[in-house]
N, C-alpha and C positions, 0 to 999 in steps of 0.2 A: 442103521434111523435118518432117513432122510430128510423127516420134518424137523426133528429138535435141533435148535442154534444153541452153540455155547456162549454164555456170557463173560465177557472179560472182566475181574475183578475177585473180590474175595465175599461169602456168605457171611449171613450176620453170626454164626454160631462160630466160623473161624476166626472173627474179630474177637469175640466175647472171649476164645480161647487165649488168643494171645495178647488180651490186655490181662488176662488173670496169668499168665507166665510172666509177663513182665513186672506185673504188682508183688507179686511172691518174691520174685530176685529184688525188686528195690527193696522190699522188706527184711530182706536176709540182710542186705549189703549196709543198709542206712541202721539195723539194730546193733551190727557191731560194732558201730563207730564209736559209741562213750567209752566201752571198755578201752579200746584201741587209744582214745584219747589218755584215759587214765594210766596206763601203762607209759605213754608217751611223756605225761607229765612228770611223773616219779623218774623215769629214768633220766629224762633232763635234769632233774633238780639234783639226782644222785650224782650224775656228772659234774655239774656245777660244783656241788660241795666239794666234791673229790679232787676237782682242779684248783680251788681255793685252799685246800689244805697243802694241795702240792705246792701251790704259789706260795704260802707262809713259809713252808720248808726251803724252798728254791731262796728266797731272801733270809734265811739265816744263813744256808749253806755259802751264797754269796757275800755274805756280811752287808747285805744293804743297810743304808744310814737311812736312819728315820727322818722323814721330810720337816718335821716340826722342830723337832731336837738338834736336827743336823751333826748327830752322833750315831755310833753303831750300838743296837742294844742289845742284852744279852739273851735276850731271846726274841723271835718273832712267834706269835700265838693266835690262836682263831677262839672267840668266845661264842659259847651256843648255848641258846637261852631257848628253852622248849614251850616257853609262854606264848600266849595267842596275841599276834602272829607269830609264828616261830623266826626266828632271826639267828643271824651269827655276824660278828665282828673280827676282822683280821688288825691285830695291833701289834704294836711293839712295847715290849716289856724291858725296861731297865734294872729291876729289883729280881728276888728270886722268883723261882717258878711254883712255893709253896704257898704264896700268900692268891689270894682270889683275884678276880680280874676286878679292876677298879678303873673306870672311866675316867676319874679324877688326875690319876697316876700315869697309867697307862696310854702311851698314844694310839689313838684310832688312827686306823689307816683306811680300812672300807667297811661299810656295812651292809648287807643284804639280808632280803626278807622272803621267805620262800613263797611259791605262789599259791595265789587262793586255792584251796582244797587238796592241798599237802600238808601233811603233819609229818612233827618227828615223835616219835614214840621214845626215844632218850639214847642217852650212850653208856654202854655198861664195861666196865673195867674188870680184871681179874679181881680186882681188889672191891670196888662197889658196885652194887646192883645197878639200877637205872636212876640217874640224877635229871633233877630239871635245869641243871646250868654246869656246864662242862667247858674246862679249859684245856687246849692242846698247847703244849709247848714245844716249841723247835729250837734245841739250841745253838747259840752263835759261837764257832763255824762248822760244828759238827752235823747240825740238821737232826739230830736225836730225838727222838718223841718223848715226852713226858704228859700224861693226861691226869687231872684232877678236877674234882668238883669244889663248890664253893667252900666246903669245909676242909680243904687241902687231903684228902684222903684221894687215890686215885692207883694209877699204874702206870704200865710203858706201853699200854695198848689200850683198843676202846672198840666198839662196834656201835654204829650209829645205826636204826631202822628207821624209813621213810617211809608212808602209807597214806594213799589217796583215801579220801574219805567216802567215796561212792560205792567202790568196788573192793575195798581192802587190797589190793594190789600193792606189793611191799617192797623195796630193794633195801639190802644193808650195804654200810659202808664199813668196812674194817680196816682201821689207821694201826699201823704196826711201829715198833721201838725203831725198827730200822730206817721206818720214813713210807715204807712201802703203802700205798692205798689200793683196796681191793674192793669193787663193786660185784656183789652177789645177789642171788635171790632170794 
């Protein structure tokens, strides 16, 4: 074909097809981000709580001196409140582990609030079902775990469930009497 000239560039149909392909790929990628974010938030919070449980146990094992009282407590503990917003406190206990957490007598070491959009479903033990407030006590100097609710009933291990509000993604934190803390789905 001697008289036909070929033009450089793309036809309008080729441009429309490429735009449709790019738009479809973008929608697929961007549509998956909220689910990924929920998973990442729950994973990060569960790892932070597990790390703080291990930190309280480490304080008990090393006989860490409570900063304000300047003495070694009987227990290092973690008080978990499922109220809104869900929070927990690491504290030093100078009395019995059977008493409920009391901010007036227990020395608060640090306080943490869960990220917005993450909820705690509760902590259940072998003895109690799900409680709204739970205390984890690590004995000094052995680091053995005792779990109790604010009524004094509990056990030697417990499982806490974290959940995202949007997509119902969950993680479970299991604390055992030996002090082992395990995160599962």
